C-alpha positions in Angstrom: 50.1 92.3 103.3 51.7 94.0 100.3 54.7 92.4 98.5 57.2 94.9 100.0 56.2 94.1 103.5 56.1 90.4 102.8 59.6 90.6 101.3 60.9 92.6 104.2 59.5 90.1 106.7 60.9 87.1 104.7 64.3 88.8 104.6 64.3 89.6 108.3 63.4 86.0 109.1 66.1 84.7 106.9 68.7 86.9 108.5 67.6 85.7 112.0 67.8 82.1 110.9 71.3 82.5 109.4 72.5 84.3 112.5 71.1 81.5 114.7 72.7 78.8 112.6 76.1 80.6 112.7 75.8 81.0 116.5 74.7 77.4 116.9 77.6 76.2 114.7 80.2 78.3 116.6 78.9 77.3 120.0 78.5 73.6 119.2 82.0 73.3 117.8 83.7 75.5 120.4 81.9 74.6 123.6 80.8 71.0 123.2 82.6 69.7 120.2 80.9 68.4 117.1 78.3 65.7 117.7 77.6 66.4 121.3 74.1 67.6 122.1 73.6 71.1 123.2 70.1 72.3 124.1 68.5 69.3 122.6 67.8 66.9 125.5 68.1 63.4 124.2 66.1 61.8 127.1 63.0 63.8 126.3 62.7 62.5 122.7 62.4 59.0 121.1 64.6 57.7 118.3 62.5 59.5 115.7 62.7 62.8 117.5 59.1 62.6 118.9 58.3 64.1 122.3 58.0 61.2 124.8 55.6 63.0 127.1 53.1 63.7 124.3 51.6 60.4 123.3 48.7 59.3 121.1 47.9 56.0 119.4 51.0 54.1 118.1 50.6 53.0 114.5 54.1 52.1 113.4 54.4 54.8 110.8 54.2 58.7 110.7 50.6 59.9 110.7 48.3 62.8 111.8 46.3 62.7 114.9 44.1 65.2 116.7 44.9 65.9 120.4 43.1 68.6 122.4 41.6 70.1 119.3 45.0 70.5 117.7 46.3 68.3 114.8 49.8 66.9 115.2 52.3 65.0 113.2 52.9 61.7 115.1 55.9 59.5 114.8 55.8 55.7 114.5 56.0 55.2 118.3 53.0 57.4 118.9 54.9 60.5 120.1 54.0 64.0 119.0 56.5 65.1 116.4 57.6 68.6 115.4 59.9 68.5 112.4 63.0 70.6 112.9 65.1 70.6 109.7 66.7 72.5 106.9 66.6 72.2 103.1 69.3 71.6 100.6 71.9 69.9 102.8 74.1 68.6 100.1 77.9 68.1 99.7 77.7 69.2 96.1 76.5 72.7 97.0 75.4 74.9 94.1 77.0 74.9 90.7 78.3 78.3 89.8 78.1 78.9 86.0 80.6 81.8 86.0 83.2 79.6 87.8 82.2 76.4 86.0 82.2 74.4 89.3 80.7 74.3 92.8 83.0 76.0 95.3 81.4 74.2 98.2 81.9 70.8 96.6 85.6 71.6 96.0 86.0 72.5 99.7 84.1 69.4 100.9 86.5 67.2 98.9 89.5 69.1 100.2 88.4 68.7 103.8 86.8 65.3 103.9 88.3 63.5 100.9 84.9 62.1 99.9 81.2 62.5 100.6 81.3 59.8 103.3 83.4 61.9 105.6 81.2 64.9 104.9 78.1 62.8 105.6 79.4 61.6 109.0 80.3 65.1 110.1 77.1 66.6 108.8 74.8 64.1 110.5 76.6 64.5 113.8 76.5 68.3 113.5 72.8 68.4 112.6 71.8 66.1 115.5 73.9 68.2 117.9 71.9 71.2 116.9 68.6 69.5 117.6 67.5 68.9 113.9 65.5 65.8 113.3 64.7 66.1 109.6 66.3 67.2 106.4 64.2 68.8 103.8 63.8 69.1 100.0 66.9 69.1 97.8 69.0 67.3 100.4 71.6 64.6 99.7 69.8 61.3 99.4 72.2 59.4 101.7 71.1 61.7 104.6 67.7 60.1 104.7 69.3 56.8 105.8 70.8 58.3 109.0 
């Protein structure tokens, strides 16, 4: 695949992901309220987000295991795990050199007063959308929730 096609595919994928996140955000807040699960069925998943009906050997830590010729990430309880997450979830946002500050951080502080309020709302929102991980460049405190 040449670079032009790869860039076009990556751009189209990003547009679809942003549209999905905006739709999920609007529907989660408007229809169910923040923190209430939407399409993510809590009873089907364990406390780590692993699929309860897909079980392999329980080891007490995340590991890889082969099942039916397919390699899976497995959670500490032995349930098959598919990581669903986003990168760069951070109340500080991105610093803007032309402005000399981070507009997102300013708005977080206006709305929540401190990062603790943002953290509580963000964890609730991400869980309600079915996310079970946060990726690279995310706020360190998120990993504790």
